[in-house]
MILO-638038 format. One line per 3 residues: number of its first residue (from 0); their letters; for each residue y, z, x of N, C-alpha, C, O. Coordinates in steps of 0.2 Angstrom, whole numbers, plus 2048, in hexadecimal, padded with zeros to 3 digits. Atoms other than C-alpha are relative to their C-alpha. Layout:
REM MILO-638038
NUM> a> Y:Z:X:Y:Z:X:Y:Z:X:Y:Z:X ~ ...
END
This chain:
REM MILO-638038
0> xxx> 7F9:800:7FF:4AF:81D:BC0:802:7F9:802:7FF:7F6:807 ~ 7FD:807:7FE:4B9:80D:BC1:805:802:806:80A:805:805 ~ 7FB:800:7FA:4C2:80C:BD2:802:7F9:802:7FF:7F4:801
3> xxx> 7FF:806:7FD:4CB:7FF:BDB:7FE:801:808:7FD:806:80A ~ 802:800:7F9:4C7:7FA:BED:806:804:804:804:807:809 ~ 7FB:7FD:7FD:4D8:801:BF1:7FF:808:800:801:80B:805
6> xxx> 801:7F9:800:4D3:812:BEB:7FB:803:805:7FC:808:808 ~ 805:7FF:7FB:4C4:812:BF6:802:7FF:807:801:804:80B ~ 7FD:801:7F9:4CD:80B:C05:805:805:802:804:807:808
9> xxx> 7FB:7FB:7FF:4DB:817:C04:7FD:807:801:800:80C:804 ~ 803:7F9:800:4CF:826:C02:7FC:801:806:7FA:807:808 ~ 805:800:7FB:4C4:822:C11:802:805:806:7FE:809:807
12> xxx> 7FE:7FB:7FB:4CE:82C:C1E:800:807:7FE:7FE:80C:801 ~ 800:7F9:803:4D0:83B:C13:7F9:803:7FF:7F8:808:800 ~ 807:7FE:801:4BE:83B:C0F:7FD:802:806:7F9:807:807
15> xxx> 802:7FE:7FA:4BA:83B:C21:802:807:803:7FE:80A:806 ~ 7FD:7F9:7FE:4C5:84A:C24:7FD:805:7FC:7FB:80B:7FF ~ 803:7FB:805:4BD:853:C15:7F9:801:803:7F6:807:803
18> xxx> 806:7FF:7FE:4AC:850:C1D:800:804:806:7FA:807:808 ~ 7FF:7FB:7FB:4B2:85A:C2C:800:807:7FF:7FF:80B:803 ~ 7FF:7F9:802:4B5:869:C22:7F9:804:7FF:7F4:801:7FD
21> xxx> 806:7FC:802:4A8:877:C20:801:802:7F9:806:805:7F7 ~ 800:7FF:807:4A3:879:C0E:7F9:803:7FF:7F4:802:802 ~ 807:7FE:803:494:881:C04:7FC:7F9:800:7FF:7F4:7FF
24> xxx> 805:805:7FF:485:876:C06:800:7FB:7F9:800:7F5:7FA ~ 800:805:806:486:86F:BF4:806:7FC:7FF:805:7F6:7FE ~ 7FA:804:7FF:498:869:BF6:7FF:7FB:805:801:7F6:805
27> xxx> 801:805:7FA:494:862:C07:7FB:7FA:7FE:7FD:7F4:800 ~ 804:805:802:486:858:BFF:803:7FB:7FC:802:7F5:7FC ~ 7FC:805:805:491:851:BF1:805:7FC:804:806:7F6:803
30> xxx> 7FB:804:7FC:49E:84C:BFE:7FD:7FB:804:7FF:7F5:805 ~ 804:805:7FC:491:844:C09:7FE:7FA:7FC:7FE:7F4:7FE ~ 802:805:805:48A:83A:BFA:806:7FB:7FE:805:7F5:7FE
33> xxx> 7FA:804:801:49C:834:BF6:802:7FC:806:803:7F6:805 ~ 7FE:804:7FA:49F:82F:C08:7FB:7FA:800:7FD:7F4:802 ~ 805:805:800:48F:825:C07:801:7FA:7FB:800:7F4:7FD
36> xxx> 7FE:805:805:494:81C:BF7:806:7FC:802:806:7F6:802 ~ 7FA:804:7FD:4A5:818:BFF:7FE:7FB:805:801:7F6:806 ~ 802:804:7FA:49D:811:C0F:7FD:7F9:7FE:7FF:7F4:801
39> xxx> 802:806:802:494:804:C05:805:7FB:7FE:805:7F5:800 ~ 7FA:804:802:4A4:7FE:BFD:804:7FE:805:807:7F9:806 ~ 7FB:801:7FB:4AE:800:C0C:7FE:7FA:805:802:7F7:808
42> xxx> 803:806:7FC:4A2:7F4:C16:802:7FA:7FD:804:7F5:801 ~ 7FF:807:804:4A5:7E6:C09:808:7FF:801:80A:7FA:803 ~ 7F9:800:800:4B8:7EA:C09:802:7FE:807:806:7F9:808
45> xxx> 7FE:802:7F9:4B9:7E9:C1C:7FE:7F9:802:801:7F6:806 ~ 802:807:7FF:4AF:7D9:C1D:805:7FB:7FD:806:7F6:801 ~ 7FB:804:803:4BB:7D1:C11:806:800:804:809:7FB:805
48> xxx> 7FA:7FF:7FC:4CA:7D8:C1A:800:7FC:807:804:7F8:808 ~ 801:804:7F9:4C3:7D1:C2B:800:7F9:7FF:803:7F5:803 ~ 800:807:801:4C0:7C0:C23:807:7FE:7FF:809:7F8:801
51> xxx> 7F9:802:801:4D3:7C0:C1D:803:800:807:808:7FB:808 ~ 7FD:800:7F9:4D8:7C4:C2F:7FF:7FA:803:803:7F7:807 ~ 802:806:7FC:4CE:7B6:C36:803:7FA:7FD:805:7F5:800
54> xxx> 7FE:806:804:4D4:7AA:C28:808:7FF:802:80A:7FA:803 ~ 7F9:801:7FF:4E7:7AE:C2B:803:802:807:808:801:808 ~ 7FD:7FD:7FA:4E8:7B6:C3C:7FF:7FB:806:7FC:7F5:805
57> xxx> 800:804:7F9:4EA:7AF:C4E:7FE:805:805:800:80B:805 ~ 802:7FC:7FA:4E2:7B6:C5E:806:801:804:80A:7FD:806 ~ 7FB:7FE:7FB:4ED:7BF:C6A:7FE:7FE:807:7F8:7FB:807
60> xxx> 802:801:7F9:4EC:7BE:C7D:7FA:803:802:7F6:801:806 ~ 807:7FC:7FE:4DD:7CA:C7D:7FB:7FD:7FB:7F5:800:7FB ~ 805:802:805:4D4:7C0:C6F:7FF:803:7FA:7FB:802:7F6
63> xxx> 800:7FC:807:4D7:7CD:C61:804:7FC:7FB:80A:7FA:7FC ~ 7FD:804:805:4DB:7C4:C51:804:805:7FB:802:80B:7FA ~ 7FC:7FC:805:4E9:7CB:C46:805:7FC:7FD:806:7F6:7FE
66> xxx> 7FB:804:805:4F6:7C6:C39:807:804:801:808:808:7FD ~ 7FA:7FC:7FF:507:7CB:C40:805:7FF:7FA:804:7FA:7F6 ~ 7FB:801:806:515:7CE:C33:805:7FA:801:807:7F8:7FB
69> xxx> 7FC:806:7FF:51F:7C0:C3A:7FD:7F9:800:7FF:7F4:800 ~ 804:806:800:511:7B4:C38:801:7FC:7F9:802:7FF:7F4 ~ 7FF:803:806:513:7A6:C2B:7FB:801:7FB:7FC:800:7F5
72> xxx> 806:7FF:804:502:7AB:C24:800:807:7FD:7FC:809:7F9 ~ 801:7F9:801:506:7BD:C22:801:802:7F8:7FD:806:7F6 ~ 7FF:7FF:807:50C:7BC:C10:7FA:7FF:7FC:7F8:802:7F7
75> xxx> 806:802:803:4FC:7B3:C0B:7FB:805:801:7F7:807:7FD ~ 804:7FB:7FE:4F2:7C0:C14:801:806:7FC:7FC:809:7F9 ~ 7FE:7FA:804:4FB:7CF:C0B:7FE:7FE:7F9:7FB:803:7F6
78> xxx> 801:802:807:4F9:7C6:BFA:7F8:801:7FF:7F6:804:7FA ~ 807:800:801:4E6:7C4:BFC:7FD:807:802:7F8:809:7FE ~ 802:7F9:7FF:4E4:7D5:C04:801:805:7FA:7FD:809:7F8
81> xxx> 7FE:7FC:806:4ED:7DD:BF5:7FB:7FE:7FA:7F9:803:7F6 ~ 804:802:806:4E2:7D3:BE9:7F9:803:801:7F6:806:7FD ~ 807:7FD:7FF:4D2:7DA:BF2:801:808:7FF:7FC:80A:7FC
84> xxx> 800:7F9:802:4D9:7EC:BF0:801:801:7F9:7FF:807:7F7 ~ 800:7FF:807:4DC:7E9:BDE:7F9:7FF:7FC:7F9:801:7F6 ~ 806:801:804:4CA:7E4:BDA:7FD:807:7FE:7FD:80C:802
87> xxx> 803:7FA:802:4C1:7F1:BD0:7F8:800:801:7F5:7FB:802 ~ 807:7FF:7FE:4B0:7F9:BD4:7FE:806:7FB:802:80B:7FA ~ 803:7FA:804:4A5:804:BC8:7FC:804:805:7F7:801:807
90> xxx> 804:7FB:7FC:49E:813:BD1:7FF:806:7FC:803:809:7F8 ~ 802:7F9:803:494:822:BCB:802:805:805:7FF:806:80A ~ 7FD:7FB:7FC:49F:830:BD2:801:806:7FC:805:805:7F7
93> xxx> 7FE:7FA:803:4A0:842:BCD:805:803:804:805:803:80A ~ 7FA:7FD:7FC:4B0:84B:BD1:7FD:806:804:7F8:80A:801 ~ 803:7FA:7FC:4AC:858:BDF:805:806:7FF:80B:805:800
96> xxx> 7FC:7F9:800:4B2:86A:BDC:801:803:807:7FB:805:809 ~ 7FF:7FD:7F9:4B9:870:BEC:802:807:7FF:806:809:7FA ~ 7FE:7F8:800:4BB:883:BF0:807:800:801:80B:7FD:805
99> xxx> 7F8:7FF:7FF:4CD:889:BEE:801:803:807:807:803:809 ~ 7FF:7FD:7F9:4CB:892:BFF:7FF:7FB:806:800:7FD:80C ~ 801:805:7FB:4C8:882:C08:807:7FE:802:80C:7FC:7FE
102> xxx> 7FA:802:7FE:4D7:87E:C13:800:7F8:802:7FC:7F6:806 ~ 800:808:7FF:4DB:86B:C12:807:7FE:7FF:80B:801:7FB ~ 7F9:803:800:4EB:861:C15:801:7FD:7F9:7FD:7FA:7F6
105> xxx> 7FE:803:807:4F4:85C:C04:7FF:7F8:800:7FD:7F5:7FB ~ 801:807:800:4F4:84A:C0A:7F9:7FD:7FF:7F8:7F8:7FD ~ 807:802:801:4E1:84A:C0B:7FE:801:7F9:7FB:7FC:7F6
108> xxx> 802:7FF:808:4E0:851:BF9:803:7FA:7FC:800:7F8:7F7 ~ 7FD:805:804:4EC:844:BF3:7FC:7F9:800:7FB:7F6:7FB ~ 804:806:800:4E1:835:BF9:7FA:801:7FC:7F7:7FC:7FB
111> xxx> 806:7FE:803:4D2:83E:BF1:801:802:7F9:7FC:804:7F6 ~ 7FF:7FD:806:4DA:843:BE1:7FB:7FD:7FA:7F9:801:7F6 ~ 805:802:805:4CE:838:BD6:7F9:802:801:7F5:802:7FD
114> xxx> 807:7FE:7FE:4BF:83F:BDF:7FF:807:800:7F9:809:800 ~ 801:7F8:7FF:4C2:852:BE1:804:803:7FB:809:801:7F9 ~ 7FB:7FC:804:4C9:860:BD7:7FF:807:804:7FA:809:807
117> x> 800:7F9:7FD:4CD:872:BDD:800:805:7FB:800:80B:7FC
END
């Protein structure tokens, strides 16, 4: 399956929420495998994002580096971050069939639309 870094990045919280749900063992196994595949890509995405923050950010009084919206570098940061999110990744991912009786928030399913079906 061809995905963008943005697909993976935006699905991470919803996937973590799905990992908290009780499911049959076969479905739980598939969800766990998907999470492991995502974690590999997310590590790289986070490393690059943190590099961009260091490149364009400034430390605050506590030493934490950030790129404030009013910073002259903010637009450059956003441009490069968006470029990162648009990069494509090829992953071997099978859609996971979720049980219809699983109670899950619609916003969670929206973020996982490419990866699950009901």
